C-alpha angles and dihedrals in degrees: 000000000000117000126220089259091052090051091050091052091050094048097046098034089222123116126200089254091053091050093050091048091050092048091050092048091049090050095048096048096039119115085236093062106107102247096115092236091152089070095062133068102187089240093305093122090062091050092049091047091054093046097249091121115038106148144017096275092054090048092052092051092047094052092043092053091046091054091052102038111007145066094302089061092051091046090053091052092048091046091053093048092048089049091053092049091051092049088054091047089246125136123250098213095125090045089053091049091049092049091053092047091051094058101118098210142014089260093052091048092049090050099049096040096045094046093042094051091047091047093050093048092052095040091056086076081083099059119230132158088217092060092043089059093058120091115253088238098066134150116248101246092050093047096044094043092050092048092051094048094044091055096046099251114158113254096232092052093044093050091046092054093043095051093040089055090049093050092043091053090052091052093046091051090050092054085066095043104040137047093253128117134219093267091058089044089057090048090053091050090052092048091052096055094094095047090049091049091049091052091049092052092049094046094050090061095039134111130193087269087072093063115119141087148199103214092118096154092055090054092047091051090050090054093047090050089064091071098032109134100224120031139172095188137047094231 
């Protein structure tokens, strides 16, 4: 005989496990999660400084190209591979090493390693042997992917939250760098939904052989930012 709780699960289509997974994902990808993401601009500050990004349309195009050809694409591939390893109860040590090696500049390395280490430290509040096996100094996509896989979160949802957080951070940084307001920031987020979805679909079918990119200007701006005289952000 079905209980009231069973009936609720049937009506809503959400189990307790699904709810807990969703809550964890929301916590991990929230701006309030202590990764220090607010301190980094993904190299955007260098591009704004050099006049390559001067308005909302240029920002949208920059982020869209990065999703398709730049570091965000590689991070999505590394995230997905780390997720698969965690689901199979395998460690992601080589994925973490590869993610660190693929940082295209000192600023990029600082960003991914600092955020990843902070993410991992906080995420260990939800115990998991998979996370315990990772080094405390771990790049963000490897740490976040392993946490999502270890706790049974669907890959498409995990990637969506991960990339949304990345895009949102870029927009939030640009609100401080460009003469755009929150309403235009929201419009940019809406316009980037399809590019984010495309990246998710590609990453879900990816392997490490799909790593690579062609966003050379973004990497150059990240390198130039390292010696920029006046800076708001660390990357």
